C-alpha positions as CSV (number, residue, x, y, z in Angstrom):
1,M,-12.0,2.7,13.2
2,P,-8.8,3.1,11.3
3,H,-8.3,1.1,8.1
4,A,-5.2,-0.8,6.9
5,L,-4.6,-1.8,3.3
6,I,-2.3,-4.8,2.9
7,I,-0.6,-5.2,-0.5
8,D,1.3,-8.5,-0.8
9,D,1.2,-11.3,-3.4
10,D,1.9,-13.9,-0.7
11,A,-1.5,-15.0,0.6
12,S,-0.1,-16.5,3.8
13,E,1.9,-13.3,4.7
14,S,-1.2,-11.2,3.9
15,A,-3.4,-13.2,6.1
16,A,-0.9,-13.1,9.0
17,L,-0.5,-9.3,8.7
18,A,-4.3,-8.8,8.4
19,E,-4.8,-10.8,11.7
20,L,-2.0,-8.9,13.5
21,V,-3.3,-5.5,12.3
22,A,-6.9,-6.4,13.2
23,D,-5.8,-7.4,16.7
24,E,-4.6,-3.7,17.0
25,G,-8.0,-2.4,16.2
26,F,-7.9,-1.8,12.4
27,T,-10.2,-2.9,9.8
28,T,-8.3,-4.5,6.9
29,S,-8.4,-5.1,3.2
30,V,-5.9,-7.2,1.3
31,T,-4.8,-7.2,-2.3
32,G,-2.0,-9.0,-4.2
33,S,-1.4,-6.7,-7.1
34,L,-0.6,-3.1,-7.9
35,A,-3.7,-2.9,-10.2
36,E,-6.1,-3.9,-7.5
37,A,-4.2,-1.6,-5.0
38,R,-4.9,1.4,-7.2
39,E,-8.6,0.7,-6.9
40,R,-8.4,0.3,-3.1
41,L,-6.4,3.6,-2.7
42,R,-9.6,5.5,-3.6
43,N,-10.9,4.7,-0.1
44,A,-7.9,6.5,1.5
45,P,-6.6,3.8,4.0
46,D,-5.0,5.1,7.2
47,V,-2.1,2.7,6.9
48,I,-0.6,0.8,3.9
49,L,1.6,-2.2,4.4
50,L,3.1,-3.4,1.2
51,D,5.5,-5.8,-0.3
52,L,8.6,-4.4,-2.0
53,V,8.0,-6.2,-5.3
54,L,4.6,-7.1,-6.7
55,P,3.9,-9.1,-9.9
56,D,2.8,-6.0,-11.7
57,G,5.0,-3.3,-10.2
58,I,7.2,-2.1,-7.4
59,H,6.5,-0.5,-4.0
60,A,7.7,3.0,-5.0
61,R,4.8,3.2,-7.5
62,V,2.2,2.4,-4.9
63,R,3.7,5.0,-2.5
64,L,3.7,7.6,-5.1
65,E,0.1,6.9,-6.1
66,A,-1.1,6.7,-2.4
67,A,0.5,10.1,-1.7
68,R,-1.1,11.7,-4.7
69,A,-4.5,10.2,-3.8
70,A,-4.2,11.7,-0.4
71,G,-3.1,15.0,-1.7
72,Q,0.3,14.7,0.0
73,A,3.6,16.1,-1.2
74,L,6.5,13.7,-1.6
75,S,10.0,14.2,-0.4
76,P,12.7,13.5,-3.1
77,I,13.5,10.2,-1.4
78,D,9.8,9.0,-2.0
79,D,9.6,10.1,-5.6
80,P,11.0,7.6,-8.1
81,A,11.4,10.4,-10.7
82,Y,14.0,12.0,-8.4
83,F,16.3,9.0,-9.0
84,A,15.8,9.1,-12.8
85,Q,17.4,12.6,-13.1
């Protein structure tokens, strides 16, 4: 069964997303912080749904770390370092 990681600091939004995704046949796990998301990325979720701004970081950092954990290359638009040039 595919697994979805939901990263959002709003508990009610996370719960609603988890229910919606579960109804589509996914198992789910929910976290509200970038720090906890890093731990959950080790389990290589099939789908990541994330808030744009978290209390301890931004969505681009999660996308970068998820891609690296999965051994995927990033396009320039996905790599925050690209915009720092």
